[in-house]
C-alpha positions as CSV (number, residue, x, y, z in Angstrom):
1,M,94.6,70.4,101.8
2,L,97.9,70.7,101.5
3,T,100.6,68.0,100.9
4,Q,102.3,68.1,104.3
5,T,105.9,67.9,105.2
6,H,104.7,67.7,109.0
7,E,102.4,64.8,110.8
8,R,99.0,66.4,111.6
9,P,98.9,66.1,115.5
10,S,96.3,64.0,116.3
11,H,94.6,66.8,118.6
12,V,94.0,68.7,115.0
13,P,91.1,67.7,112.9
14,E,91.8,67.1,109.5
15,H,89.0,69.4,108.1
16,L,91.1,71.9,109.9
17,V,94.1,71.8,108.3
18,C,94.3,74.1,105.1
19,D,96.9,75.5,102.7
20,Y,97.7,79.4,103.9
21,P,98.7,81.7,101.0
22,I,100.9,83.8,103.1
23,K,104.0,81.8,103.4
24,M,107.4,82.9,104.5
25,G,109.9,83.3,102.0
26,T,107.6,83.6,98.9
27,T,106.3,86.6,96.8
28,T,103.8,87.3,94.9
29,T,103.0,90.2,91.7
30,E,99.3,90.7,92.9
31,N,98.4,92.9,96.0
32,P,97.9,90.5,98.8
33,F,95.1,93.3,100.2
34,D,93.1,92.7,97.0
35,R,92.5,89.3,96.9
36,M,94.3,87.1,99.0
37,I,94.2,88.5,102.3
38,P,89.9,88.7,101.9
39,A,89.4,85.7,100.4
40,I,90.7,83.7,103.6
41,H,87.9,85.6,105.4
42,R,85.5,84.4,102.7
43,E,87.4,80.7,102.5
44,L,88.6,79.7,105.3
45,P,87.3,78.5,109.1
46,P,87.9,81.1,111.9
47,I,90.8,79.3,113.5
48,F,92.9,76.8,111.3
49,Y,96.0,74.4,110.7
50,A,98.7,75.2,108.4
51,M,101.7,73.0,108.1
52,D,103.9,75.5,107.0
53,A,103.7,78.8,108.3
54,Y,106.3,79.5,111.3
55,P,109.5,80.0,110.0
56,G,111.4,77.6,108.7
57,G,108.4,75.9,107.4
58,S,106.8,74.0,110.5
59,P,103.0,74.1,111.4
60,A,100.8,76.8,113.2
61,W,97.5,77.2,113.9
62,I,96.4,80.8,112.2
63,V,93.8,82.8,113.6
64,R,92.2,85.4,111.7
65,R,89.1,87.2,113.7
66,A,90.2,90.1,115.7
67,A,88.0,89.4,118.5
68,D,90.0,86.2,118.8
69,L,93.6,87.7,118.2
70,Q,92.3,90.3,121.0
71,A,91.6,87.4,123.5
72,I,95.2,85.6,122.8
73,Y,96.8,88.7,123.3
74,A,95.4,89.5,126.3
75,D,95.8,86.1,127.9
76,T,99.2,85.6,128.9
77,T,98.4,82.6,131.6
78,N,97.8,80.0,128.1
79,Y,100.0,81.7,125.9
80,S,103.5,82.6,126.3
81,N,105.5,85.6,124.1
82,K,108.7,83.3,125.0
83,D,110.7,82.3,121.6
84,F,108.2,83.3,119.2
85,A,111.1,84.0,116.9
86,P,113.4,81.0,116.2
87,F,116.7,83.8,116.1
88,A,118.4,82.9,119.0
89,M,117.8,79.4,118.9
90,L,119.5,79.0,115.6
91,V,122.7,80.7,116.7
92,G,122.7,78.5,119.8
93,E,122.2,80.8,122.6
94,T,119.5,81.8,125.1
95,W,118.4,85.6,124.7
96,S,115.0,86.8,123.9
97,S,113.9,89.6,122.5
98,L,113.0,92.5,125.4
99,P,110.5,92.9,126.0
100,A,108.4,91.4,123.5
101,E,109.2,88.1,123.8
102,T,109.2,87.9,127.5
103,D,106.1,86.9,129.9
104,P,104.9,88.3,133.2
105,P,106.1,89.0,136.0
106,M,109.3,89.7,133.9
107,H,107.4,91.6,131.2
108,G,106.3,94.0,133.3
109,L,109.9,95.1,134.8
110,Y,111.1,95.5,131.3
111,R,108.2,97.7,130.1
112,K,108.6,99.9,133.0
113,W,112.5,100.0,132.4
114,V,112.0,100.5,128.7
115,N,109.1,103.1,128.4
116,P,111.1,106.1,129.5
117,L,112.9,105.7,125.9
118,F,109.9,105.8,124.1
119,T,107.2,108.2,125.8
120,P,105.7,111.1,123.4
121,K,107.9,113.9,124.9
122,A,110.9,112.1,124.1
123,M,110.1,111.3,121.0
124,T,108.9,115.0,120.3
125,L,112.6,116.1,121.0
126,L,113.0,114.1,118.0
127,E,110.8,116.3,115.5
128,A,113.5,118.3,114.2
129,K,116.0,115.5,113.3
130,I,113.1,113.3,111.4
131,E,111.7,116.0,109.8
132,G,115.2,117.0,108.5
133,Y,116.1,113.5,107.1
134,A,112.5,113.5,105.0
135,I,113.5,116.9,103.5
136,D,116.4,115.8,102.8
137,Y,115.5,112.1,100.8
138,C,112.3,114.3,99.0
139,N,114.8,117.3,97.9
140,A,117.3,114.3,96.2
141,M,115.0,112.7,94.5
142,R,112.4,115.9,93.4
143,D,113.8,117.0,89.9
144,S,114.8,113.2,88.6
145,G,110.7,112.7,88.5
146,S,110.7,109.6,89.7
147,C,112.3,107.3,92.3
148,E,112.3,103.5,93.7
149,F,110.3,104.4,96.9
150,M,111.6,101.4,98.6
151,N,115.3,101.7,98.1
152,D,115.4,105.7,97.9
153,F,113.5,106.0,100.6
154,A,111.3,103.6,102.7
155,F,114.0,101.5,103.8
156,E,116.7,104.1,104.7
157,F,114.7,106.8,106.3
158,P,113.6,104.7,109.4
159,I,117.0,102.7,109.4
160,K,119.1,106.2,109.8
161,I,116.3,106.9,112.8
162,F,117.2,103.9,114.4
163,L,121.3,104.5,113.7
164,E,120.9,107.8,115.2
165,L,119.0,106.5,118.3
166,M,121.2,103.8,118.9
167,G,124.8,105.7,118.6
168,F,125.6,103.4,115.1
169,P,127.2,104.6,112.5
170,I,125.2,106.1,109.4
171,E,127.2,104.2,106.8
172,M,125.9,101.1,108.4
173,A,122.4,101.7,106.4
174,P,122.9,99.3,104.0
175,E,124.6,96.2,105.8
176,F,121.6,96.7,108.1
177,L,119.5,96.5,105.4
178,E,120.8,93.5,103.7
179,W,120.9,91.6,107.6
180,E,117.3,92.6,107.9
181,M,116.4,91.2,104.4
182,G,118.0,87.7,105.4
183,L,116.3,87.9,108.8
184,L,112.7,88.6,107.7
185,H,112.0,87.9,104.0
186,T,113.3,84.2,103.7
187,N,112.4,80.5,104.5
188,D,115.7,79.2,104.3
189,L,116.5,78.7,108.3
190,N,120.6,79.0,107.2
191,V,120.0,82.3,105.7
192,I,118.2,83.1,108.9
193,A,120.9,82.2,110.9
194,Q,123.6,83.4,109.3
195,S,121.9,86.8,109.0
196,T,121.2,86.4,113.1
197,R,125.0,85.5,113.6
198,K,126.0,88.9,112.2
199,V,123.5,91.3,113.8
200,V,124.1,89.7,117.2
201,D,127.8,89.8,116.6
202,Y,127.6,93.3,115.8
203,L,125.3,94.2,118.8
204,R,128.0,92.3,121.0
205,S,130.8,94.4,120.0
206,E,128.6,97.7,120.2
207,I,127.5,96.9,123.7
208,A,131.2,96.5,124.8
209,D,132.2,99.6,123.5
210,R,129.4,101.2,125.4
211,K,130.5,99.3,128.4
212,A,134.0,101.1,128.3
213,N,132.6,104.4,127.1
214,P,128.7,105.3,127.7
215,R,126.9,107.9,126.1
216,D,123.6,109.5,125.3
217,D,122.2,107.1,123.1
218,M,119.5,104.0,123.8
219,L,122.2,101.3,124.0
220,S,124.4,103.3,126.4
221,Y,120.6,103.4,128.1
222,G,120.5,99.7,128.2
223,V,124.5,99.3,129.6
224,T,124.0,102.3,132.2
225,T,120.6,101.8,134.0
226,D,119.0,99.0,136.5
227,I,116.2,96.9,136.2
228,D,114.9,95.9,139.6
229,G,117.7,96.8,141.8
230,R,120.3,95.3,139.3
231,G,122.6,95.6,135.9
232,L,120.9,94.0,132.5
233,T,123.2,90.2,132.2
234,D,124.8,90.0,128.6
235,D,121.8,88.1,127.7
236,E,119.1,90.6,128.4
237,L,121.3,93.3,126.7
238,V,121.9,91.9,123.8
239,G,117.8,90.8,123.6
240,F,117.4,94.1,124.1
241,A,119.3,95.6,121.7
242,F,117.9,92.9,118.9
243,N,114.3,93.8,119.3
244,L,115.5,97.3,118.6
245,F,116.7,96.3,115.4
246,I,114.1,94.4,114.3
247,G,111.5,96.8,115.7
248,G,113.1,99.7,114.7
249,L,113.8,98.9,110.9
250,D,111.2,96.6,109.1
251,T,107.7,97.5,110.2
252,V,108.3,101.3,109.8
253,S,109.3,100.6,106.6
254,T,106.6,98.4,105.6
255,N,103.8,100.4,107.0
256,M,105.3,103.8,105.0
257,A,105.6,101.6,101.8
258,W,101.8,100.1,102.0
259,Q,100.6,103.9,103.1
260,F,102.4,105.3,99.9
261,R,101.2,102.6,97.4
262,H,97.8,103.5,98.5
263,L,98.1,107.1,97.5
264,A,99.9,106.2,94.5
265,E,97.0,104.1,93.6
266,N,94.3,106.4,94.9
267,V,95.1,109.7,93.7
268,E,92.0,111.5,95.2
269,H,93.3,110.0,98.6
270,Q,96.6,111.8,97.9
271,N,95.2,115.0,96.6
272,Q,92.6,115.2,99.9
273,L,95.8,115.2,102.2
274,R,97.9,117.4,100.0
275,A,94.7,119.6,100.4
276,N,94.2,118.8,104.4
277,P,97.1,117.8,105.9
278,A,95.3,117.6,109.2
279,M,94.0,114.8,108.3
280,I,97.1,113.1,107.8
281,P,97.1,111.4,111.4
282,D,93.5,109.8,110.8
283,A,94.8,108.5,107.5
284,I,97.7,106.8,108.5
285,E,95.8,105.1,111.7
286,E,93.3,103.8,108.5
287,M,95.9,102.5,106.7
288,M,97.6,100.5,109.5
289,R,94.4,99.2,109.7
290,G,94.0,98.4,106.2
291,Y,97.5,97.4,105.4
292,A,98.4,95.5,108.6
293,A,101.7,93.4,107.7
294,V,103.0,91.8,110.6
295,T,102.5,88.2,111.9
296,T,103.9,87.6,115.3
297,F,103.5,84.1,117.0
298,R,102.5,82.6,120.4
299,T,103.0,79.1,122.4
300,C,100.3,77.4,124.1
301,V,101.1,76.8,127.5
302,N,98.3,75.3,128.6
303,Q,95.1,72.9,126.5
304,V,92.8,75.5,125.8
305,E,89.8,75.9,123.5
306,L,89.2,79.1,121.8
307,G,86.4,79.5,119.3
308,G,85.3,75.3,119.4
309,V,88.9,74.5,118.7
310,T,91.4,72.9,121.4
311,F,95.3,74.4,121.2
312,M,97.5,71.5,122.9
313,P,100.8,72.6,125.1
314,G,103.6,73.4,122.4
315,D,101.4,74.9,119.7
316,K,102.3,77.7,117.5
317,I,99.6,80.1,117.1
318,A,100.3,82.4,114.3
319,M,98.8,86.4,114.7
320,P,98.3,87.6,111.7
321,T,97.6,91.5,111.8
322,C,96.8,91.3,108.4
323,L,93.6,89.0,108.6
324,A,92.8,91.2,112.0
325,G,92.5,94.3,110.4
326,R,90.7,93.0,107.4
327,D,88.1,91.3,109.8
328,P,84.8,91.9,108.1
329,E,82.8,90.8,111.7
330,Q,84.7,93.5,113.1
331,Y,84.9,96.3,110.3
332,A,81.8,97.4,108.2
333,D,83.3,97.2,104.2
334,P,87.0,96.3,105.5
335,D,88.1,96.3,102.6
336,T,87.7,100.0,101.6
337,I,90.0,102.4,103.1
338,I,87.9,105.1,104.7
339,L,90.5,108.4,105.7
340,N,88.5,109.1,108.4
341,R,87.1,105.8,109.7
342,K,88.9,106.2,113.4
343,A,88.3,102.7,113.7
344,R,90.8,100.7,116.7
345,Y,92.9,98.0,115.2
346,L,95.9,95.5,116.2
347,S,98.4,96.7,114.0
348,F,100.4,97.8,117.1
349,G,99.4,94.8,119.3
350,F,97.2,94.8,122.4
351,G,97.1,94.8,125.9
352,P,100.3,94.1,127.8
353,H,102.2,93.6,124.7
354,L,101.0,96.7,123.0
355,C,104.3,98.4,120.6
356,V,106.9,100.4,122.8
357,G,108.1,101.8,119.7
358,M,104.0,102.9,118.1
359,H,104.4,107.2,119.1
360,L,107.9,107.0,117.3
361,A,107.0,104.7,114.3
362,R,103.2,107.1,114.4
363,R,105.9,110.1,114.2
364,E,107.7,108.6,111.2
365,M,105.1,108.0,108.9
366,R,103.1,111.3,109.6
367,I,106.7,113.2,109.2
368,A,107.2,111.2,106.1
369,I,103.8,111.7,104.4
370,E,103.7,115.2,105.5
371,Q,107.0,116.4,103.7
372,F,106.6,114.2,100.5
373,L,103.2,115.5,99.5
374,K,104.9,119.1,100.3
375,I,107.8,118.1,97.8
376,I,107.3,115.7,95.6
377,P,104.4,116.5,93.3
378,E,101.0,114.0,92.6
379,F,102.7,110.8,91.9
380,R,101.5,107.1,91.0
381,I,103.2,103.6,90.0
382,A,105.2,103.8,87.0
383,D,103.2,102.4,84.0
384,G,103.6,99.4,83.1
385,A,105.4,98.5,86.4
386,V,104.5,94.9,88.2
387,V,104.9,95.5,92.0
388,E,106.3,92.3,93.4
389,S,105.3,91.9,97.3
390,H,107.2,89.6,100.0
391,L,104.4,87.6,102.0
392,G,105.2,85.7,105.3
393,G,106.2,87.1,108.3
394,I,105.9,90.6,107.3
395,I,104.0,91.7,104.2
396,Q,106.3,93.9,102.1
397,P,106.4,95.5,98.7
398,V,109.6,94.6,97.0
399,T,109.7,97.5,95.3
400,L,107.8,100.8,94.4
401,P,108.6,103.1,91.3
402,F,106.9,105.9,91.5
403,V,106.5,108.7,88.9
404,W,105.6,112.6,88.6
405,K,105.8,115.2,86.7
406,V,108.9,117.5,87.2
């Protein structure tokens, strides 16, 4: 049981209040996928209540089974995406991340409006640019025989692609990384609020610039195109840009980090992909399952029962893909990475909220692995290194020191 800092609601049975180790703003020096996440499946109920699981340290239900999570994803009547993260509220504003934090019927309109930006055909046009960035990073580090993968590759690689798509200056990458850390890797509401304010102020200035001088980038698309016969409001434009900021940066860096950590610690898989690069897309899919890292939230709208548990209106519900991907009821031998498993997973969401940027994310991850394995010799974690990882809404290695023979 927890030492509770919030009062347990009357509809929450005491035996379902459990300590949830994947806490916002904390870190661990163990690989959370090795023991921590399998232990949750072995030891905790399918649905339980944690008093400090929501950003800022407030309560939320934790749903650990993939089938239950899939049911919540698909049910837009009883569960709302609205304000699943506290960013706008913390700065006293009313925008929502679009389309992520919206519900039907507006969600369908927003998805139809944004989809042309992220079609496979549109992403194919970026192939050469993404490949060029990956090659440049790998060539720059090859002869040194080592890198700190997070700072030398994983963070800046997708940030530069995001900056390119948005039409933001490439030299903004370090500031974007600093803001990203303040948004996503702390439980301190003051830090989250300060970072949100910096991001929103910057986005508002860029939106104003595009209104005066539209050009060929995603932000200009938001400013110049109509939705349902009208232009976007200021709140909608901020929400659209903020969603691109969150989705385009940290999640790609994080998934890439876990994939490369796996390859560094499992050299037989690394060499298998070197010898058979055609296996890389399937390997990415399996690692997306096995190292799913993102937790989003829903708000219960109506009293509803799931798995024998009653949710009440206003309850926050955590959607931890890190648990869904290791669900022993969904996958045989879930804690083993089988590169050609070809299993379905929830790491990009499910149903109406399937990630709009997944084609771009897959392309970035594939190209990163392809070029790294072409250019960098067999690599591993540096001897004696202790790899620390952020926990919470995004489970992410803090540093990944790699070494190889030149």
